[in-house]
C-alpha positions, 0 to 999 in steps of 0.5 A: 500500500502507499503511504497515503493509505495509512492512518495517523498513529500507525507504524509501517515499514518501507517496502520500496521508494519509487523515486529516482534522482535528487529526490531519492538521494534526499529521502535516503539521506533523511533515513527513509530507506527500505525496511525503515520504520516510520509513523504517520504524525499528521496529514494536511488538508485533503492529504495534500501533505503528510508528516512522518517520523523517521527514527527521531526526525519529522519529515514533511512530504508532498502528496505526490512524493508520499504516493510513490512510497510503498509500505506495510503496516507493522503495528 
């Protein structure tokens, strides 16, 4: 499932990041890599943005970016 299908408070593990180039490098540098555990903290209006916690770092993603990240629920 994609990151946008999760609910606030759920914890997931990253399966794949379907992004290439500079955006992929930026996400990897922030710790968003396969098998990393993330939790959903907040959605913007109409899910236009999503705030996730990766390790101890809060990261904001646009809807288009979040739709390209595949995850599965852990807890």
